[in-house]
VOROKOL-873354 format. One record per residue: residue in three letters; x, y, z of N, C-alpha, C, O in turn. Coordinates in steps of 0.05 Angstrom, whole numbers, plus 5000, padded with zeros to 4 digits. Atoms other than C-alpha are relative to their C-alpha. Example, Ala and Ser with C-alpha at 12.3 -4.5 7.8 and 13.67 -1.06 7.14 Angstrom:
<nodes>
ALA501849765000524649105156501850245000503950245013/SER498449764999527349795143498550225014499550445018/
</nodes>
This chain:
<nodes>
MET502949985004535548355051499150295004499850425023/HIS501249734998531849005038497049965008495549824994/THR502750054989525349045079498250245001495950225008/THR501749764999522949765074500450164974498650164956/LEU499549835023526150225023502749924987504449804999/ILE497550045014531550164970500550244981498650354971/ASP499449775017535150704931500649914971501149684966/ALA499850065029535850744855502749884993502949694977/VAL497350115006543350614854500249715008501349554992/THR499950274991542749984895498449824981499349604974/LEU501650165018537149724851501349964973501349744962/SER498750025026541049874788502249794999502949684978/GLN497950194999546449404812499049715000500649524999/HIS501150274998541648814814498049944978496449764980/LEU501950045022537848864748500249734987498249624977/ASP499650275012540848204724500249785021500949565014/ASP499850204978540547854791497549814998495349915000/PRO502350185003536147224782498349985026496149885025/LYS501550024975534147264855498650255007497550285030/TRP501449754996531147954848497650024980498049954957/VAL502349955017524148104821499150285004498850385026/ILE500849724999522048814803497250024989496549914968/LEU502849985008514749004798499150294998499650455017/ASP501049735006511749634768497150025008495449884998/CYS502749984988505549854807498750264992496850355006/ARG501249755008503750484769497049974996496149764985/HIS503050025001496250634772498850285001500150475009/ASP501649764998491051174766497249925008495949784993/LEU502650074989484751124808497750074981495749944980/MET502149905018480751504755500349894972498649924955/ASN499650115027483751144694501549735003504049735004/PRO498850264994484950394706502049914979503749744986/ASP498150095021488850314640502650155001504550084987/ALA497749825001493850864655502649865008504749914996/GLY497650134991498750424693501349824979503649844974/ARG498950195020499449884641500950154975502950084962/ASP499249845023499750404585502750135005504450134987/SER497449884993505450764621502249795000504549844991/PHE498050214999509050104632500949934972503349884967/ALA499350075028508749954557501850214987503550144970/ILE498349785011511850634541502849985010504750054996/GLY497450024988517650514588500049925029498350015044/HIS499950094972519650164652502949915006504649914989/ILE497450094991525649924692500549724988498749554987/ALA499350265013529249344657499549775019500249775042/GLY500650244985526748674680497450015016496549825027/ALA502449964984520548964713497649864986497549834962/GLN502550105009513748634707497850185011498250325031/PHE502249824991507048994714498249875020497349645016/ALA501850094980502848914776497550185000497850425005/ASN502449845003495649144767498750035028497949835040/VAL501249954974492849464830497149905002496449795022/ASP502850085000485649314811499649705000497749605011/THR500450295004486548584793502149835015501349655030/ASP497950164986493248304818500250055030500749875045/LEU499649924972493348684884497450045015497550145037/SER502649984987485948664900498349764994498849614975/GLY501850225004480348164906497250094992496850324985/ALA502849955008472848124893498850225019499150215043/LYS501149784984469148744915497649915017497050045037/VAL502350104985463148344939500849725011501649554996/GLY499250254987464347784989497949784996495849824984/ALA501850225002461047104994497450055014495349925008/ASP502449934985456047405042498350214986496250304995/GLY501449815016453847894988500550295008499350474997/LYS499549734990456648495025502450134985504349994978/PHE497949855013460949034993502450015018502250095041/ARG497550024984468148955016501950244996504150255007/GLY498349775006470849624990501049994971500649794957/ARG499249985028473949854925502549834994502949754971/HIS497650165004480549474935500349805023502149825039/PRO499850194979479248884981502549834997503749824975/LEU497750175002484948414997499349764982497149664982/PRO500450245016485747844946499949765018500949765041/GLU499850254986484647134969502949925002504449954982/ARG497150064996491346894997501049814979503149844968/ALA499150205020491646294950500350124973502150054958/VAL499949865026490246734890502550184999503950194979/LEU497649834999495647224912502549844997504349924983/ILE497750175002500646664921500449914971502749914962/ALA499850095028499146414851501050234982502650194964/THR499149775015500147124824503050055004504550104986/LEU497149954993506847204860501749794987503949854978/ARG498550215013509146534834500350054970502450004958/ALA499949945029507346744763502050214993503150224971/TRP498049805004511947334772502849905005504850055002/GLY497450114995517646864789501150035028503550015032/ILE499149954973517946994863500249735016498449575017/ASP499550234982521046454908500150105029499850335034/ASP499949934972521546434983502550175007502450325027/ASP497649844994528546744980500550234980502750334977/THR499849785019527147264926499850275013498250325031/GLN500349724993528448004938498250134981498750144957/VAL501949875017522448374912500350305003500750405026/VAL500049714999522649114894497650104985497150034962/ALA502449885012516249504880500550304995501850435012/TYR499749715005516050194848497550104986495949954975/ASP502149865016511150694819501050284993503450334995/ALA499249725006511151424797498550195018498050425010/HIS501849854983507051664855500950015030499350025048/GLY498949994973511651694915499649755017499749775042/GLY500550254985510250974934497149955006496549765021/MET502950024994502751074936498849724995497249625010/PHE501150265007501350414901502149785006501349555012/ALA497950204995508050054910499849905029500449675035/ALA500250084971506850054986497949795004498149635022/ARG502150214998500649624975501349734994500749545009/LEU498750265006504949074943501949935022502149705030/TRP498350054978510049154998498549885024499449685035/TRP501650104978504649045050498949724994498949555012/LEU501250265007501448455013502149785002501449565012/LEU497950214997508048075010500549945029501049715037/ARG499650044971508948175085497549855011497849705030/TRP502450134991501747945093500249694996499149545012/VAL499750295004503647265064502749915010503749705002/GLY497650094986509947245106502750034986504649894993/HIS497549965015515247485057501350275007500350484999/PRO498949744991519848005089501850144980502250384983/ALA498049895018524648115031498650164978498650084954/VAL501349835020520748664996500550295008500350365032/ALA499449714995522449404989498850174978498350074956/VAL501149815019519650014955502350184991503950275007/LEU498049825011524050424909499450285010497450405002/ASP500449744988524851074947500250224978502350244965/GLY500149805021522851644902498949914974498450074956/GLY501250115024520151174849501550064974503950104974/LEU498849965027521351294775501450284998503250314982/VAL498749735000523052034788502949975009504750084997/ALA497450044990528951824830501749824982504149874978/TRP498650185018530751274781501250164976503550124969/GLN499149845023531251754722501950225009503750304994/ALA498249794990534552294765502849895004504850035003/ALA497450144996540051784779501349924973503449804973/GLY498950065026541151724704499549724990500949634971/GLN500650285008538151034698498149994977496350164974/ALA501650035024534950794634497349875004496949745024/MET502550145001527950574618500049844974501349914955/VAL500150175024526350014569497149944993495350005008/THR502750085009520349764530499649704998497449604995/ARG500250295002521949024526498849885025499149985047/PHE501450134978517848554569501649775011502749614996/ALA498550224987521048084619498349755002495949775006/VAL501450264997519247344620501649845020504049805016/ARG498650154979520946944682498849735003496449694998/ALA501150264993520246224701498350025025498950195042/PRO501749994976514846094754501649965025503649815026/GLY498750034974516946164826498649805018496649685010/ASN501250194981515345744887499450125027499549975047/ILE500649884974513746244941497849865014495849785002/SER502150134985509745934997498650195019499750415025/ASP501549834982504446225042500949945029500649725039/LYS498950034973507646335110498550175020496850345012/PRO501449834981505146645175500450294995502650384988/SER500049725007503347365165501850165019502150115043/LEU498349824985508147915187498550255008499750435020/VAL501649764996502548425191497349935011496549705010/ALA502750054988495748505225497950154984498450354971/THR502449875012488848675198497850015020497849855039/VAL502549994984482248865229497650014981497850114958/SER502450015017475248755202498350255006498850405025/VAL501849784995469749265196498549975026498050175040/ASP501450044974466248955256501850085023500850195043/GLU498249914979472449075298500250305001500450415023/VAL499949715000472649795276497450125012497550315027/VAL502649924988465249865294500149975030499350165045/ALA499850054971466549565363501850205013501450275036/ASN498149814989472250055373498850275004499850435019/LEU501349744997467450645367499350065029499550285038/SER501049964973464850535437502350015020502050135041/THR497850014980471550395471502250194993503650295011/GLN497849835009476450815429502749895012504550045017/ALA497650124989481650315455502350014980504650014987/ARG498049985021485150355388499750264984497450354981/THR500049765016486950965347499849944971501549804960/VAL500350035029484350985276501350244986500850474993/VAL498649785014488751385228499349984970499649774958/ASP501049985028485951605160502250124983503150344988/ALA497849915017491151675104499250184977500950274962/ARG500949845023486852075056500750305003501550395024/ALA499549714999487752805038498250135020496050045025/ASN501449864979485453295090497150074993495350055009/ASP502749915007479453545050498149764998495849795006/ARG501750245000476752845038499449905027497249815033/TYR500550084972477652675111497850185012496250085028/ARG502049814989473553295128497249964987495250074997/GLY502550035014468153075080499550194977497350234967/GLU500149805021469753595027501249894974503149734975/ASN498850075026471053494953500349704995502249614983/GLU499950295004469452754954499149934972496949994964/THR500650075028469752504882500249704995499649624972/ILE499650285005471251764891497949835014496849655001/ASP502050164986466551484944497450155002497350394999/PRO502749875001459051614949499350175024497550335023/VAL500549844975459351915019502650135008504750005008/GLY497749864990464152435045500149995031498149975044/GLY499650004971467052445115502049795009503649694993/HIS498050194989470951985161498749835023496649905032/ILE500950174978470151445214500250175025502350295031/PRO500049844975468251785280502449935018502949695023/GLY497750044983474351875324502649964985504849974998/ALA497550035016479351765267501650254999500550474999/LYS498249785003485452205263501050004971500949804958/ASN499249985028488252455197503150034998504350205010/ARG497149985007495352325171500149954970500349724961/PHE499950025029495552465096502649864993504849935001/PHE497750175006500251945066502350164987504650104991/LYS497949845013503952475025501750155019503850255012/ASP498449864979506252795090502449825008504149925023/ASN497750174994511052195095502450064982504649964986/LEU498049965020515052475037501250285002500050475012/THR498749745002520053035027499050144975497550024959/ALA500749855024519153564974501049864974499949904953/GLU498950155023523353114928498649744995499249604976/GLY501550255004518452534936501249765012500349535007/ARG498850224986522852104979498949995029498050205039/PHE500950024973521051845048501750175019504250185016/LYS498549864979522952285106501649805016501149565016/ASP498350194985528251995152498549905024496450015032/ALA501450144978526451545210499350195024497150185035/ALA500449834977527252075264497750204995496150255013/GLN502149815006522752575229497249864999495349975009/LEU502650155001517352055214499149925028496749955035/LYS500750084973517551815286498950245016496950215030/ALA500949764986516752525312497250084990495650185006/GLU502649915011510852665265497749815007495549905009/PHE502150194992507052025283499550015030497449925039/ALA500250014971508252115358497550125011496350015029/PRO502549894989502252575370497549844994495449895007/LEU502550155008497452085338499349775019497049725024/PHE500550224982498351495385502549945015504750005007/ALA497750074983502751235441501249734992503649694995/ASP499150275005503150515418499049914972496649894968/PRO501050075027503050315344498549745000496849704982/ALA501450254999500549625364497050045006495449865002/GLN502849934994494049975385498950194978496950334983/ALA500949825021493450365319498949844976499849624971/ILE501350125024489150205258500450204977499550434979/MET499649835023491150485190497849954979497249724973/GLN502050025021485750625138500250234981501750424987/CYS500049795020484551055077497449994985495349954997/GLY502550035015479551045020499349724994497049644996/SER500550285008480350324999502149805009502249584998/GLY497950184990486250025037502650004984504249824988/VAL497649985015491650244989502050195012504250115020/THR498149814989494850885014500449975030502350085041/ALA499450064972494050655086502549845002503949865023/CYS497550165000499750175068502450194999504650115009/HIS497849805001504050795055500650095028502950115036/ASN499549934972503051005127501249775015502949815033/LEU498850234987504650295149502949974993504649895010/LEU497250015008511150315109501550225014503750175024/ALA498749784986512850995139500449935029502549995041/LEU499750084972511650715209502349795002503849805022/GLU497850194999516350135193502750144997504650075011/VAL497549855004521650615168500750155026503050175033/ALA499549854975520751015233500649825024501249925045/GLY499550184978521850395275497649975018497949925042/LEU502550024985514550375297498249794988496049854978/PRO501650215012511949695274497649925017497450005040/GLY502250124984505549345295497250114994495349995004/ALA502749905006499749775269498649814981499849684964/ALA501650185016494049405235498850164976498650404977/LEU501349885023490849535167497049925001496349695006/TYR502850055005483349605159499650004970499450214957/PRO499950025029483049345087497650144986498050264965/GLY502349895013475949565070499950315000499050444982/SER499749714997477250275095497450154995495250044998/TRP502449835003472550855080498049904980495649934984/SER501950095021469650545017498249785010495849775002/GLU501850204988467049955056498350125022495950065023/TRP501449884977465150355117497650164991495450125002/CYS502249825008460850865080497949864983495849984977/ALA501950155016457250325040497549925016495549855004/ASP502350084982452750165100499150255014500550355031/PRO501049754987448450765121499649975030499250175043/ALA500350044971447850455190502550085015502450135039/ARG497449924987455150625204500250305001499650444982/PRO499949714996456151325232502250134983504350014977/VAL498149845016459851865192500550265015498650395024/ALA499249744989463652455219501150184978502250084958/THR498949815019465453085181501450225015501250245039/GLY498549794986469853685195502749915008503649695001/PRO497250054994476753715224500549795022502749705027/ASN499750194978475353225282498149774997498149585014/
</nodes>
């Protein structure tokens, strides 16, 4: 079972394995059609396309009428139905990939763990590593029989916006923001209507989890780099702009042997939608 990362050579050995499902998570936050267009041009044999905006996210406005962020979690039952449509069973090995260093594939990795499925891994280095290993791309579309994956107890934790608000006064838990440094500081914000960060949050840009070649750093290096941020990952909360790249930090923590941190799914996009919530700017 592969539960964090998988290399291109290992994946290439299982392209015809009926117990493996491969999902292409390519996406562009500024161009929602880019991922599917790229998939049509070429993808790993047997892969199916996973749309970040629709398959891996839910309704932006909740039943209470409140904005839940740009990429809220899907309803669990809806996600299970989507996973079954992709042919995923309870014993399926799932592999997610993208062309962005795992930026979007990590979201699918986390969602499967959210519904209790541990056998999911991200292709380390993504399509760049795949092609560098001499592996082919295809244009034909895979068709699979429906799967029977079931909703099991979650392997990961989440926190609500109310819990993050309550944490402002106690600072009992460390909030870690995965966005780029300038957006964290409140500069060059082009996606959300307000720039800045949650007061007290620390910054760990998700791309800092990668080497210059776009692969994840090794466990020892990741552990050393996360060490200054918090003493206990179980007391840490990962967030980003909309709950997507925070999953990259959660995957890096798992690789580092530091499990237990929670995801704040609404992240900055939900937080800044209410002017009553405080906003910090600058480096701290």
